[in-house]
Structure formats: C-alpha cells, structure tokens
C-alpha positions as CSV (number, residue, x, y, z in Angstrom):
1,X,-143.3,-35.0,29.2
2,X,-147.0,-35.7,29.6
3,X,-147.8,-34.1,26.2
4,X,-145.2,-36.3,24.6
5,X,-146.8,-39.4,26.2
6,X,-150.2,-38.3,25.0
7,X,-149.0,-37.8,21.4
8,X,-147.4,-41.3,21.5
9,X,-150.5,-42.9,22.8
10,X,-152.6,-41.2,20.1
11,X,-150.2,-42.2,17.4
12,X,-150.3,-45.8,18.5
13,X,-154.0,-45.7,18.7
14,X,-154.3,-44.2,15.2
15,X,-151.9,-46.9,13.8
16,X,-154.0,-49.6,15.4
17,X,-157.2,-48.3,13.9
18,X,-155.8,-47.9,10.4
19,X,-156.0,-51.6,9.5
20,X,-159.6,-51.8,11.0
21,X,-160.8,-48.8,8.8
22,X,-159.2,-50.2,5.7
23,X,-160.9,-53.6,6.1
24,X,-164.3,-51.9,5.7
25,X,-163.8,-51.6,1.9
26,X,-164.0,-54.7,-0.2
27,X,-161.2,-56.1,-2.4
28,X,-161.8,-56.5,-6.1
29,X,-162.2,-60.2,-5.7
30,X,-164.8,-59.7,-3.1
31,X,-166.7,-57.3,-5.3
32,X,-166.5,-59.9,-8.2
33,X,-168.0,-62.6,-5.8
34,X,-170.8,-60.2,-4.8
35,X,-171.5,-59.5,-8.4
36,X,-171.6,-63.2,-9.1
37,X,-174.1,-63.8,-6.3
38,X,-176.3,-61.0,-7.5
39,X,-176.3,-62.3,-11.0
40,X,-177.1,-65.8,-10.0
41,X,-179.9,-64.5,-7.7
42,X,-181.4,-62.7,-10.6
43,X,-181.1,-65.6,-13.1
44,X,-182.4,-68.0,-10.5
45,X,-185.8,-66.3,-10.9
46,X,-185.8,-67.1,-14.5
47,X,-185.3,-70.0,-17.0
48,X,-181.8,-70.1,-18.3
49,X,-180.4,-71.9,-21.5
50,X,-176.6,-72.4,-21.3
51,X,-176.5,-73.2,-25.0
52,X,-177.4,-71.0,-28.0
53,X,-179.9,-72.5,-30.4
54,X,-178.1,-74.3,-33.1
55,X,-180.5,-72.8,-35.7
56,X,-180.1,-69.4,-34.2
57,X,-184.0,-69.3,-33.6
58,X,-184.4,-68.0,-30.1
59,X,-187.6,-68.5,-28.0
60,X,-189.1,-65.1,-27.7
61,X,-191.4,-63.2,-25.4
62,X,-191.5,-61.7,-21.9
63,X,-191.2,-65.2,-20.4
64,X,-188.6,-66.5,-22.7
65,X,-185.4,-68.0,-21.2
66,X,-182.2,-66.1,-20.9
67,X,-179.5,-67.4,-23.1
68,X,-175.9,-67.5,-22.0
69,X,-174.2,-65.5,-24.7
70,X,-170.5,-66.1,-23.9
71,X,-168.4,-68.8,-22.4
72,X,-167.6,-66.9,-19.3
73,X,-171.3,-66.2,-18.4
74,X,-170.7,-62.4,-18.5
75,X,-173.7,-61.7,-20.8
76,X,-177.2,-63.3,-20.8
77,X,-180.0,-62.3,-23.3
78,X,-183.7,-62.8,-23.3
79,X,-185.2,-62.1,-26.7
80,X,-188.5,-60.1,-26.3
81,X,-188.8,-59.4,-30.1
82,X,-186.3,-60.8,-32.7
83,X,-186.8,-57.8,-34.9
84,X,-186.6,-57.9,-38.7
85,X,-184.6,-60.9,-39.5
86,X,-184.1,-59.7,-43.1
87,X,-182.7,-56.4,-42.0
88,X,-179.6,-57.1,-40.0
89,X,-176.6,-55.0,-39.0
90,X,-173.2,-55.7,-40.5
91,X,-169.8,-55.1,-39.0
92,X,-169.0,-51.3,-39.2
93,X,-172.8,-50.3,-39.2
94,X,-174.0,-47.6,-36.9
95,X,-176.6,-49.2,-34.6
96,X,-178.9,-46.9,-32.5
97,X,-180.5,-48.1,-29.3
98,X,-182.8,-47.0,-26.6
99,X,-182.4,-48.7,-23.2
100,X,-183.6,-48.8,-19.5
101,X,-181.4,-50.4,-17.0
102,X,-181.4,-51.5,-13.3
103,X,-178.5,-52.3,-10.9
104,X,-179.0,-56.0,-10.0
105,X,-177.1,-55.6,-6.7
106,X,-179.5,-52.8,-5.6
107,X,-182.5,-54.9,-6.8
108,X,-181.2,-57.9,-4.8
109,X,-180.6,-55.7,-1.7
110,X,-184.2,-54.3,-1.9
111,X,-182.9,-50.7,-2.5
112,X,-184.9,-50.6,-5.8
113,X,-187.9,-52.5,-7.2
114,X,-188.5,-54.2,-10.5
115,X,-190.4,-51.0,-11.6
116,X,-187.3,-48.6,-10.9
117,X,-185.8,-48.5,-14.3
118,X,-183.5,-45.6,-15.6
119,X,-182.4,-44.8,-19.0
120,X,-183.3,-43.1,-22.3
121,X,-186.1,-45.4,-23.7
122,X,-189.1,-43.7,-22.1
123,X,-188.2,-40.1,-22.8
124,X,-188.8,-39.1,-26.4
125,X,-186.8,-35.9,-25.9
126,X,-183.7,-37.9,-25.1
127,X,-181.6,-38.8,-28.1
128,X,-180.9,-42.5,-28.7
129,X,-177.4,-43.7,-28.2
130,X,-175.3,-45.7,-30.7
131,X,-172.4,-47.9,-31.3
132,X,-170.5,-49.0,-34.4
133,X,-171.0,-52.8,-34.7
134,X,-167.7,-54.6,-33.8
135,X,-165.8,-51.4,-33.2
136,X,-163.9,-51.4,-29.9
137,X,-161.6,-48.5,-30.4
138,X,-164.2,-45.7,-30.4
139,X,-165.4,-44.5,-27.0
140,X,-168.9,-44.0,-28.4
141,X,-169.0,-47.7,-29.3
142,X,-167.7,-49.0,-25.9
143,X,-169.2,-46.5,-23.5
144,X,-172.0,-48.9,-22.7
145,X,-169.7,-51.9,-22.9
146,X,-169.2,-54.6,-25.5
147,X,-172.1,-56.7,-24.1
148,X,-174.7,-54.4,-25.5
149,X,-173.6,-55.1,-29.0
150,X,-173.9,-59.0,-28.8
151,X,-177.6,-59.2,-29.7
152,X,-177.1,-57.6,-33.1
153,X,-174.9,-60.6,-34.1
154,X,-178.1,-62.8,-34.0
155,X,-181.0,-60.5,-34.3
156,X,-182.4,-57.9,-36.8
157,X,-183.0,-54.2,-36.4
158,X,-186.2,-53.3,-34.4
159,X,-185.4,-56.2,-32.0
160,X,-185.9,-55.9,-28.2
161,X,-184.0,-57.8,-25.6
162,X,-183.3,-58.0,-21.9
163,X,-179.6,-58.3,-21.1
164,X,-177.9,-59.3,-17.9
165,X,-174.4,-57.8,-18.2
166,X,-171.6,-58.3,-15.6
167,X,-169.3,-55.2,-15.2
168,X,-166.4,-56.7,-17.3
169,X,-168.7,-56.3,-20.4
170,X,-170.4,-53.3,-19.1
171,X,-170.0,-49.5,-18.9
172,X,-166.3,-48.3,-19.5
173,X,-166.8,-45.4,-17.1
174,X,-168.2,-47.6,-14.4
175,X,-165.9,-47.4,-11.4
176,X,-167.3,-50.1,-9.3
177,X,-168.2,-53.8,-10.0
178,X,-171.9,-53.5,-10.9
179,X,-174.0,-56.1,-12.7
180,X,-176.8,-54.5,-14.7
181,X,-179.9,-55.7,-16.4
182,X,-180.9,-53.8,-19.5
183,X,-184.0,-53.6,-21.6
184,X,-182.7,-52.6,-25.1
185,X,-184.3,-51.8,-28.4
186,X,-182.2,-51.5,-31.6
187,X,-182.7,-49.3,-34.7
188,X,-180.8,-48.6,-37.9
189,X,-179.3,-45.3,-38.9
190,X,-182.0,-43.2,-40.6
191,X,-179.9,-41.5,-43.3
C-alpha cells in the first residue's frame, strides 16, 4: 500500500512539474519579439534611412546609413562600396559572394564582440558561395536566404555591403529565430 501511495505522489509531482519545465522554452512569438529587440538595438547604434534614394544613388562608406530595403523591415543595407554600376547582375545570373556574419542576439547579449565574425570571406582556401539572382526554387539560391540577394537589384558586381537580415529572410536551414548582420562582397561568374 505504501508503494502505491509513493508512486501516486511521484506521478502527481511529475505532472505538476511538467508545465513549469515547458514554460522555460520560448514561444515563436516571443522569439520574434526578441529578434525585433536585437535588431532595433543594433540599428539604434547607426543611422537608418527608412526610404530608398529615389535616384538609386546610395550614400556609401563605413559610416553610411543603413537603408530599409523592404516594407516589413526584414532587411537593412549599408553600402560600403557600390561596385561597378556598368556591370550589373540580371535575373537568372549566377552571383558569387564572400561573406562574414555575426549573430546580433549574441552580440547584444555580450556573448561575442564586434570583432567576432565567421564566414568564408577571410579564408582564400574556402570557395565562394553563389546564388542565381531571383531564383527561389533552387536550394543553392535560398540557402543563405533571399535577403542576401537584395543588394544586387541596386548595385553592381564587386560591391560590398553590410546587411542586417531577420530570420524570415535568412538561412533556410536556420532552426531558430536569429537575426544576423552580414558583411558581403559580390562577384560575377568567371567563365
């Protein structure tokens, strides 16, 4: 009889603890809110233009403003170098790029510093990645998200940008809601 009471008490205790342990994980809406706060924190340290220039001539340089690239605020772009305006990608072109990236949430939390970049831009042994401009059916074109393609609609090859990309426009294999800042250089196919 005592064993039965002990098992019952343990069962009730486990059932009472279950909702508490489940509440430790965040809901998708909470993750999106955290992402929004991290992006706002990052952008608050920089100048931001909410409208694209009408003449498509962006301010450039390391201290140029971030431009809001879409209506939802999922992608922001700072133009470091506009590239060759006479040599631009067309829809269907293979565009190569080298990148460095940082997790903005980790940066905000102090888990990394502004010098902690990862990616393939600094290692010459690493092959560049590519996408087919405006192609969204190929995994190779969407692996890094659709946000990484946006600068090529306004800039030329050999351009360099800094992009703030929310998870909805980011990596397709990204399991969590993670905002990322990229430093990207774009190149034409050499064939």
